N, C-alpha and C positions, 0 to 999 in steps of 0.2 A: 306496318306496311300501308302505304297510301292506297286508298280505294280506287280501283280503276273504273272509269265511267263507260257504260255501255253505249253503243251507237243507237240513239233513239230515233223514233219517227218524229221529225221536227215539225212543229206547227207554228202558226202565227202569220203576221203580215210580211210577205216577202219584199215589200217596198220600203220598210222601215230600216234603212241602211245607215250605218255610221258614216261620218264625213271622211274617214280614212279608207272606206271601201272603194276600190278602183277597179271597175270591170271594163274590159275592152272586148268588143265583139266584132267579128269579121263580117263584112258585107255579104259573105257567102251564105249566111244564115239570116234571113230577113227578120224572123221573130227575135233572134238573139241581138241583131243590130238595133232594132227598135228599142228593146229594153236597155241595151247598152248606152244609147244616146241619152235616155232619160237619167241613167245613173251618172254619166259623166257630167251632166249639167249641175249636179248637186254634190258630187263626191270626188271630183278630180283633185289630184295632188297639186299643191302650189308649184308655180313655175320654179324650176331649178332644184327641186327636192331630190330628184333622182341623181343629178350630177353631184350634189353635195353629200349624198348619203354614203357612209363608209360600209354600210351593211352589204352582205351577200344578197344578190338579187335572184329570186326564184320566180319563175312563171308558173302559176297554177293554171292548168288547162282542164276545163270541165268538158268531157266528151259526151255530148247528148244532142237530142234533136232540137230542143228549144227550152226556154225557161219554164214554160208550162206545156206539158205533153199533150199534143193535139190528137194523136192517133193511138191505136192499140199496140202495145209493146210492154215489156217489163219497164218500170214497175207497174204502171197502169195508166190508162187514158185519164187526162185531167190532173195528173200528178204535178204539183207545184214544186219545182226544184229550187225556187228562189230562197225560201227560208233555210233549206238545207245548205245551199252555197254560202249564205250569210253565216250560218252556224260554223261551217268549216273555216271560212276566212277568219272569223273571230277567234276560233279555237287555235289556229296556227299562229296568229299574231300574238295571242296571249302566251302560248306555250313556247314560242320561238321568237322572243323580242329582238334578237340580234340578227334577224333576217328581214329583208324587204320583200313583200309578196306582191306580185302583179297578177291578179286573177283575170281570166278570159274564158270565153266559151267558144267551142268549135263543134260543128256537126259532121265533120269529115276531113279528109286530107287537104282539100283545097282551102278550106277556112283555116285549118291548122297551119298550113304552109305560109299563108299571108301573115299570120301572127308571128311565126318564127322568122320570116324575112324582116319584119319590123324589129324583132328582138336583136338582130345583128348589130343594129345601131344603138341599142339601149343597154348593152352590156349585161344581158341576162346570163347568169352563171349556171343555171340548171333548171330542170323541169319537174314539177309535181303534176302527174296526170291522173285525174279521177275518172274512172269508167262509170258513167251514170246511166247510159243506155247500153244495150249489149253490143251492137255491131258497128258503132261509129268508129271508123279507123282514124284515130287521132294520135294515139301513143306511138304509132310507127313513125310519124313525122318528127316527134320529139326525139325518139331513139336515133333517128338518122343524123341528128346534129352531132352526135358523138359526145355531147355533154351529159353529165350525170343526170339520170332520169329515174324518178321514183314513181312506180305504177301502183295505184291504189284502187281497190274495189269499193263501190257503194253497194253493199250486199242486197240481194233480191231486186236489183235494178240493172246493174251492168255486168253481172257475174258470168254470163255466157261468154261475152267477148273477153272479159278478164282472164278466164281460164284458158280459152283457146289461144289468145295472143300471148299470154305468159308462157304457155307450153312451147309456143314457137320461138320465143326469145331464149328459153332454156335449151331447146334443141339446136339452135343456131349459135349458142354460146355468145349471145350479144353482150359485150363486156360492160356496157355503161348503164344497163337497166337492172334496177332492184325492184322488188315487189313486196306487197303486204296485202293479204286477203283476210281481213279481220273486221269484226263488228264492233271493235272497241276503239273509241276515239284516241285513248292514250297511246295505243300502238301506232296510230298514224302520226301523232306528234313526235313520239320517240324516233320513228323512222326518219322524219324530216330533219331532226337534229343531227342525223348522221352526215348531212351535208357539211357540217362544221369541219369534217376531216378535209374536205376540199379547200376550205378557207385556210386551214392550217398547213396547206402545202402537200397533203397526201394525194395519192393518185385515185383515179376513178375506181380501180379494182379494190382499193381499200374501202371506198364508200359502199360498193355493192356487197362486199364481204361483211361489212359492219351491219348492214340491213339484214342480210341472211342470218347472221349470228343472233341479232336482236329478235327476229321472227321466231327462231327456234327456241331461244331462251324464254320468250313470252308465251309459247305454246304449252299448255298444261301437260303434266306427266300423264301417262295412260292411267285410266281408272280401273276399277275392278272388271276384269274381262269375263268373270263367271256369268254364264247365261242360264236362263230358265230352260227346263227340259222341253224338248220339241222333237219328237220322234217323226222323222220324215219317211214316208213310204216311197221307196225309189224302185223304179222298174229296172230290170236287167238291161244292160246296154244293147244287146241284140234286139230285144223287144222294143226298146226306145227307138232304135234306128228303123225298125220295120214300120212302126206307127207314124214316124215322121213322113214317110212316103205317102201317107194317106191324109196328112194334115194340110190341106189346101189353104192358101192365104188369098183372100180377095183384096185387091188393091184398087181403091176407088179414087179417081183423080190421078194427077201426075205422080209417078213413083220416083224414088231416089235412083239415079242412074248407076249402072255398074254393079248391081247387087243381085239381080234376079238370076242371071245365067250361072254364076258360081254357086249360088244358093241351091239351085236345082241340081247342078252337077255334083256338088260335094255332099249334100244332105238328102237330096231327092224330094225336097219340099216343093210341091207345085205352087206356082204363083199365077193368078189369073187376073188380068186387068178388067175393071168394071167401070163403065161410064157413070158420071153423076146422074144422068137422066134415069138410069135404071133404079138407083137408090131413091131418087126423088119420087119416081112413080110408085115405088113400094111404100114410101112414106104417105103419099096421098091416098093410097088404097087401104091403109091400116085400119083395122076395125075400131071404130070409135068407142064402143062399149068395152072392148078389151083394153084399149089405151086408158080409159077412165079407171078401170080396175087396177091397172099398174100404177097410175097416179095416186090412187088411194093407198096402195101398199107402201109407196114411197113416203107419203104423208105420215103414215102410222109408224114407220121404222126410222125415219130421219130424226135426229135429236133437235135440229134447227132447220128451218126453211126461211131464208131471208132474201128479200128483194127479188123474188122469183114469183111471177104471177101464176094463177091456176092454168091460164091458157098456155104459158110457156112449159109448165110441167106436162100438160096434155100433149103438146107438140113433141116434147122430149120422149114421152112414152111411145108415141107413134113412130119416132125415129128408131127406138129400140126394136119395135116390132118389124120395121123395115129391115134393119140389120139382121134380125133373126130370119126373116123371110129369104134374104139373099144367101145367107149361110146354108139354109135348107135347100134352096133351089140349085145352088152350085155344089152341094155336097162338100162344104168347106168347114174348117174348124176355126178360122181366124178371119177377121176383117179389119183393115186399116184404111183410114179415110183422110184425104187431104182436107181436114176439117176447116182450117182457117181460110184457105183458098176457096173452098166450096161455099162457106158461109158469106165471106166478104164479096165473093164474086156473084152471089145470088143463085148459085147452082143448087144449094140446099137451104132449107128454111128453118132448121133447128140444129142446134149443136148436138153432136153424137155422144157427148160426155157421159150423160146418165145411162145411155144405152150401153156404152162400153163398160161402165161400172157394173151394170146388171149382168152382161155377158161374162165378165171376169168372175163374178160371184158364182156363176153357174158352171165354171170349168171350161168355158169357151174363151176366145181371145178377141178383145176389142183394143186396137192399137191406134195411137194418135198420129196425125200429120202425115199419113201414108209413108211412115218410116218402116220400110219392109225389113231392114236389118233388125230393128228393135222388135218388130212384130214376130219375126222368125225366132229371135231370142226368147220371147215370151212363149212361143209354141214349144221350143225345146224344153224350157223349164217346166211348163205345164205337163207335157208328155212324160218327162222324166219323173216328176213328183206326183203324177196322177191327179192334177187339178189345181196346183198352186200357180196361178198365172203370173204373179209378179206385176210390177207396174213400171211404165216408162217415166223417166223424170229428166228435168233439167237441174243438175246438181249445183250446189253452192258450197264452197269450202270456207270454213270459219276457223282460222288457227287459234283465235282467242278462246274458243271453247273446245278445241281439238275435235271438231265435228265436220262431217259432210252432211248436207241437208238435201234430200231428194224432193224436188218441188215439181208438181204438175197439177192440173185441174181434173185429172181422172185417176182413180185408184179403187181397187176392190176394198170392201170392208169385211172380207172373209179371207184373211191373209194365210190361213192354214188350210185352205181348200174349201170346196162347196159344202162339205159335211162338217167343217170345223165351226167354232164359235164365231159370232159376228162382233166386230168392234163398233163403237159409235161412229156415226158419220153425219155430215151436215150437207144440205143442198143450198148452194150460193150461186151467184152469177159467175160466169167465166171471168177470171180476174183481169185479164189484160184490157178488155173492152167494157166490162161491167154489163154484159148482155147475157141472154140465154140462161142456161142452168148447168152447173158443174158440181163437183164433189170435193168436200174436205173429209178425208178419211183419217180418223184419229187412231192411229195404229198402236198396238200394245208395246210396252217398254220391256227391256230385259232379255230380248231374244237375239240370237245370231241371225244375221241377214247375209245373203250372198248377192253380189251385184256383178252382172255379166254384160258383155256385148259380143256378138258373133262377128267374125271376120272371115267368111268363106273364101273371099278373093285372096286372102293372105294365109288361109289355113291356120287361123289363130283364134283363140278365145281370150278376151280380156276379162280379168277377174279381180275383184277385191272383196273383202268381207268386213263386217262391223257389227257392233252390238247396238240395237235400238235403244235410245235413251230419252226419247220424247218427241213431241210434235210442236213445231213452231206455229204460232197464231199471227205472226207478222202479216200485216195487210198488204204489203208490197208483194208483187209477183204471184205465182200460182197458189191455189187454195190448199192442196195437200202438201205438207212439208214434214217429212219424216226425218228426224234428227238421229244420226248414227255416229258413234265413235269408231273410226276405222281401226281394224287390226293391222298393225304394221307401221310403216313409215309414212306419216302424213305429208312430209316433204316430197316423197316420191310420187305422191298422188297428184301433184301438179303437172306431171310431165307428158301425159298421153293425149290430151284434149285436142291438140292440133292435128293429130293423125287419125283420131277416132271420132271426132265430133263431140257435141255436148251431151247427147242422150246416153243414158244408161238404163238398164232394167234391173230392178231390185226385187228379190223374193225373200220371204222368211224361210229360214232353215240353213243348216250347214251343208252346202252342196259342193264343197270343194272336192271331196273324194270322187263322187260320181262325175263331176265335170272333167277331172283329170282322166278318169276311165274312158269317158266319151272321146276326149281328145286322142288318147292312145289308140282307140279303135279306129278313129278316122285318119290317124297319122298327122294330127294337128299338134300345135304348140299352145300351151296356156301361158299367157303373159300376165303375171301378177303385178298390177299397177300400184300396189302399196307394199 
């Protein structure tokens, strides 16, 4: 069997381009256009090549902010996409020599539409769209042409948009869009080869069916599902519901709309808004000696501290004390903070990540991004299990490994609860902007995990389970990356992201039975997404 090549982190000079590389950039993206002009001066096709070529013409659309990422987002600030795109172009030309590829970059629908308008006169036969950043809406323009469109993820870079937009295409039964979420280059090349069916006179439905079949054939068979013993102490449902009414959530900064009222009505969980000013004032008042002691504790317990200054650690410790003070002052169990908006807007002066990590280790709740839905999910899990908080993540699906990877810059390293054993953790910068301090928790392998998201407004609990199989150290995207083999149908796992959003909450333990019991007590439904 031919060895399949993994999708690497590509390095090297992004300007060393072959003469056959032809990139076109829309004026809608200034950085893309500037880079594109330089490329066209040295690598444009000879006049008449396109008209004379008998090959099927495919437009490669890279969906991203710019050739070098200027701001914080997945994969990270400063990321140079040029060698990655060069690698992809060369890979497709080598693996599919009977096609003519026309690469271009677009940062959104306006830029994409300009390229597609030009394509009408150039005889483009289909589209290969790479989601390189999460939320650039480019694939929608390609899909709207009705031409066969292959949608590919650059994992740990564009995966949020890829999952949400793919789920939308599946829900709408978009007939011309096929997809592949894989970290393996060979899967990408094989999927592109399915365009040959169009050249042979087959229909678009044959193309999308061929890619779906290929994706399923190249997904490994399920591994050993036997999990290590993990006795979870679960409260009775009546006691869980009683305690939820006392589990106040503090929401600092703007909250996600439409969730507070149904959450309070259905579960009785109080939610109290708190301004940034109150949190910042508590941070400024934090006892410096106490913060120094916490800093020393983190230094002693972390396996690695990299690129984080002592001053940043001290500021993070003060933020933890501020979070703890707000919880005590408001008689609350959980706090969720609009961390990115607060930090970038100058409303807070330290990331709350390490503070959340410490709170979750103690059986309290620290939740990211003022995501009240996910914070409430953590509250329910922690209450039900008497201390296992779980952690919020931005998942990535990799069919080449039959894995879902839960990625975020915050996680507990006491996944079995405050009284359980601690797993190794590292203190690193927040990944997207390489600032502040955040956590890579290296969680134990071999255990059953349960992933949930509460939908009180629809009286539904979203659920899937999986066996923990490792931790990814890939530098792109968030620091903590727990790799799990899902139980069930990984194909089905692509379908709910457009309705539920990207976040999920994952906890160690087989919680399926108590979750169903909770749903029965509430008159809710459990939607098993795998």
